[in-house]
Biotite code that builds the C-alpha atoms (Angstrom):
import biotite.structure as struc

atoms = struc.array([
    struc.Atom([162.146, 29.705, -108.541], chain_id="A", res_id=1, res_name="MET", atom_name="CA", element="C"),
    struc.Atom([160.489, 31.136, -111.190], chain_id="A", res_id=2, res_name="SER", atom_name="CA", element="C"),
    struc.Atom([158.166, 34.303, -110.751], chain_id="A", res_id=3, res_name="ASP", atom_name="CA", element="C"),
    struc.Atom([155.180, 32.120, -110.987], chain_id="A", res_id=4, res_name="THR", atom_name="CA", element="C"),
    struc.Atom([156.254, 29.461, -108.445], chain_id="A", res_id=5, res_name="LYS", atom_name="CA", element="C"),
    struc.Atom([156.764, 32.061, -106.234], chain_id="A", res_id=6, res_name="ARG", atom_name="CA", element="C"),
    struc.Atom([153.810, 33.849, -106.610], chain_id="A", res_id=7, res_name="LEU", atom_name="CA", element="C"),
    struc.Atom([151.542, 31.008, -106.106], chain_id="A", res_id=8, res_name="LEU", atom_name="CA", element="C"),
    struc.Atom([153.714, 29.836, -103.379], chain_id="A", res_id=9, res_name="SER", atom_name="CA", element="C"),
    struc.Atom([152.569, 33.193, -101.674], chain_id="A", res_id=10, res_name="HIS", atom_name="CA", element="C"),
    struc.Atom([149.183, 32.666, -102.794], chain_id="A", res_id=11, res_name="ALA", atom_name="CA", element="C"),
    struc.Atom([148.563, 29.454, -100.794], chain_id="A", res_id=12, res_name="ARG", atom_name="CA", element="C"),
    struc.Atom([149.454, 31.325, -97.749], chain_id="A", res_id=13, res_name="ARG", atom_name="CA", element="C"),
    struc.Atom([146.112, 33.254, -96.022], chain_id="A", res_id=14, res_name="ALA", atom_name="CA", element="C"),
    struc.Atom([147.280, 36.442, -95.029], chain_id="A", res_id=15, res_name="VAL", atom_name="CA", element="C"),
    struc.Atom([145.459, 38.716, -92.494], chain_id="A", res_id=16, res_name="ASP", atom_name="CA", element="C"),
    struc.Atom([144.883, 42.126, -92.598], chain_id="A", res_id=17, res_name="ASP", atom_name="CA", element="C"),
    struc.Atom([143.210, 44.698, -90.274], chain_id="A", res_id=18, res_name="TYR", atom_name="CA", element="C"),
    struc.Atom([141.131, 48.148, -91.802], chain_id="A", res_id=19, res_name="GLN", atom_name="CA", element="C"),
    struc.Atom([140.911, 50.646, -88.739], chain_id="A", res_id=20, res_name="MET", atom_name="CA", element="C"),
    struc.Atom([139.095, 54.250, -88.188], chain_id="A", res_id=21, res_name="ILE", atom_name="CA", element="C"),
    struc.Atom([141.344, 56.212, -85.741], chain_id="A", res_id=22, res_name="GLU", atom_name="CA", element="C"),
    struc.Atom([140.522, 58.795, -84.013], chain_id="A", res_id=23, res_name="ASP", atom_name="CA", element="C"),
    struc.Atom([143.923, 60.699, -82.926], chain_id="A", res_id=24, res_name="GLY", atom_name="CA", element="C"),
    struc.Atom([145.949, 58.012, -81.335], chain_id="A", res_id=25, res_name="ASP", atom_name="CA", element="C"),
    struc.Atom([142.346, 55.926, -80.244], chain_id="A", res_id=26, res_name="ARG", atom_name="CA", element="C"),
    struc.Atom([141.153, 53.068, -82.110], chain_id="A", res_id=27, res_name="ILE", atom_name="CA", element="C"),
    struc.Atom([137.445, 53.891, -82.896], chain_id="A", res_id=28, res_name="ALA", atom_name="CA", element="C"),
    struc.Atom([136.684, 50.547, -84.764], chain_id="A", res_id=29, res_name="GLY", atom_name="CA", element="C"),
    struc.Atom([138.532, 47.775, -86.766], chain_id="A", res_id=30, res_name="ALA", atom_name="CA", element="C"),
    struc.Atom([137.997, 45.123, -89.224], chain_id="A", res_id=31, res_name="PHE", atom_name="CA", element="C"),
    struc.Atom([139.959, 42.081, -89.307], chain_id="A", res_id=32, res_name="HIS", atom_name="CA", element="C"),
    struc.Atom([140.192, 40.627, -93.130], chain_id="A", res_id=33, res_name="ILE", atom_name="CA", element="C"),
    struc.Atom([141.638, 37.094, -94.278], chain_id="A", res_id=34, res_name="ILE", atom_name="CA", element="C"),
    struc.Atom([143.074, 36.917, -98.057], chain_id="A", res_id=35, res_name="HIS", atom_name="CA", element="C"),
    struc.Atom([143.008, 33.410, -98.366], chain_id="A", res_id=36, res_name="PRO", atom_name="CA", element="C"),
    struc.Atom([144.594, 33.357, -101.469], chain_id="A", res_id=37, res_name="GLY", atom_name="CA", element="C"),
    struc.Atom([144.779, 29.457, -102.645], chain_id="A", res_id=38, res_name="LEU", atom_name="CA", element="C"),
    struc.Atom([144.831, 28.277, -99.323], chain_id="A", res_id=39, res_name="HIS", atom_name="CA", element="C"),
    struc.Atom([142.038, 25.484, -98.893], chain_id="A", res_id=40, res_name="PRO", atom_name="CA", element="C"),
    struc.Atom([140.476, 27.687, -96.397], chain_id="A", res_id=41, res_name="ASP", atom_name="CA", element="C"),
    struc.Atom([139.505, 29.687, -99.293], chain_id="A", res_id=42, res_name="ASN", atom_name="CA", element="C"),
    struc.Atom([135.035, 30.139, -99.598], chain_id="A", res_id=43, res_name="TYR", atom_name="CA", element="C"),
    struc.Atom([135.471, 30.345, -103.039], chain_id="A", res_id=44, res_name="GLY", atom_name="CA", element="C"),
    struc.Atom([136.504, 26.681, -103.455], chain_id="A", res_id=45, res_name="TYR", atom_name="CA", element="C"),
    struc.Atom([133.096, 25.939, -102.465], chain_id="A", res_id=46, res_name="GLU", atom_name="CA", element="C"),
    struc.Atom([131.787, 28.007, -105.300], chain_id="A", res_id=47, res_name="LEU", atom_name="CA", element="C"),
    struc.Atom([133.862, 26.386, -108.017], chain_id="A", res_id=48, res_name="ASP", atom_name="CA", element="C"),
    struc.Atom([135.774, 29.760, -108.744], chain_id="A", res_id=49, res_name="PHE", atom_name="CA", element="C"),
    struc.Atom([138.495, 29.961, -110.866], chain_id="A", res_id=50, res_name="SER", atom_name="CA", element="C"),
    struc.Atom([142.190, 30.031, -110.021], chain_id="A", res_id=51, res_name="GLN", atom_name="CA", element="C"),
    struc.Atom([142.376, 33.758, -110.995], chain_id="A", res_id=52, res_name="GLU", atom_name="CA", element="C"),
    struc.Atom([138.722, 34.191, -109.088], chain_id="A", res_id=53, res_name="ASP", atom_name="CA", element="C"),
    struc.Atom([140.381, 32.284, -105.706], chain_id="A", res_id=54, res_name="LEU", atom_name="CA", element="C"),
    struc.Atom([143.017, 35.158, -105.551], chain_id="A", res_id=55, res_name="LEU", atom_name="CA", element="C"),
    struc.Atom([141.054, 38.164, -105.540], chain_id="A", res_id=56, res_name="ARG", atom_name="CA", element="C"),
    struc.Atom([138.630, 36.179, -102.448], chain_id="A", res_id=57, res_name="VAL", atom_name="CA", element="C"),
    struc.Atom([138.741, 38.309, -99.223], chain_id="A", res_id=58, res_name="ILE", atom_name="CA", element="C"),
    struc.Atom([136.573, 36.665, -95.853], chain_id="A", res_id=59, res_name="HIS", atom_name="CA", element="C"),
    struc.Atom([135.510, 39.581, -94.110], chain_id="A", res_id=60, res_name="MET", atom_name="CA", element="C"),
    struc.Atom([135.990, 37.978, -90.160], chain_id="A", res_id=61, res_name="ASP", atom_name="CA", element="C"),
    struc.Atom([135.361, 39.858, -87.531], chain_id="A", res_id=62, res_name="SER", atom_name="CA", element="C"),
    struc.Atom([134.533, 43.387, -86.418], chain_id="A", res_id=63, res_name="ALA", atom_name="CA", element="C"),
    struc.Atom([135.395, 45.478, -83.285], chain_id="A", res_id=64, res_name="ALA", atom_name="CA", element="C"),
    struc.Atom([133.911, 49.135, -82.392], chain_id="A", res_id=65, res_name="VAL", atom_name="CA", element="C"),
    struc.Atom([135.217, 50.892, -79.163], chain_id="A", res_id=66, res_name="HIS", atom_name="CA", element="C"),
    struc.Atom([131.946, 51.165, -76.964], chain_id="A", res_id=67, res_name="PRO", atom_name="CA", element="C"),
    struc.Atom([132.361, 55.150, -76.875], chain_id="A", res_id=68, res_name="GLU", atom_name="CA", element="C"),
    struc.Atom([132.021, 54.899, -80.851], chain_id="A", res_id=69, res_name="TYR", atom_name="CA", element="C"),
    struc.Atom([129.363, 52.599, -81.356], chain_id="A", res_id=70, res_name="ARG", atom_name="CA", element="C"),
    struc.Atom([125.806, 54.298, -82.632], chain_id="A", res_id=71, res_name="GLY", atom_name="CA", element="C"),
    struc.Atom([127.606, 56.158, -85.584], chain_id="A", res_id=72, res_name="HIS", atom_name="CA", element="C"),
    struc.Atom([127.647, 53.145, -88.580], chain_id="A", res_id=73, res_name="LYS", atom_name="CA", element="C"),
    struc.Atom([131.616, 52.402, -87.884], chain_id="A", res_id=74, res_name="LEU", atom_name="CA", element="C"),
    struc.Atom([131.100, 49.250, -88.909], chain_id="A", res_id=75, res_name="GLN", atom_name="CA", element="C"),
    struc.Atom([128.971, 49.724, -92.247], chain_id="A", res_id=76, res_name="ARG", atom_name="CA", element="C"),
    struc.Atom([131.816, 52.085, -92.591], chain_id="A", res_id=77, res_name="ARG", atom_name="CA", element="C"),
    struc.Atom([134.769, 49.977, -92.589], chain_id="A", res_id=78, res_name="LEU", atom_name="CA", element="C"),
    struc.Atom([132.664, 47.278, -94.800], chain_id="A", res_id=79, res_name="MET", atom_name="CA", element="C"),
    struc.Atom([132.546, 49.525, -97.396], chain_id="A", res_id=80, res_name="THR", atom_name="CA", element="C"),
    struc.Atom([136.198, 50.480, -97.544], chain_id="A", res_id=81, res_name="ILE", atom_name="CA", element="C"),
    struc.Atom([137.176, 47.039, -97.696], chain_id="A", res_id=82, res_name="ILE", atom_name="CA", element="C"),
    struc.Atom([134.870, 46.206, -100.119], chain_id="A", res_id=83, res_name="GLU", atom_name="CA", element="C"),
])
């Protein structure tokens, strides 16, 4: 398989990832992000993005902050890290 075909094959699969803020061994907050690549669920298709731009799209799916850490703008910090 050529490098180009291998890369496009990988790009067609959505990849889940998490960004976390930890306090020692505890997770204070987490943000679930999806790198949809060229998967049909990529929202970039709705905006007529080019293939190059589709590969840069990230879906910010969901966030959770531990109750003991709420009120410290952790969700905003997580979004800033991801952007």
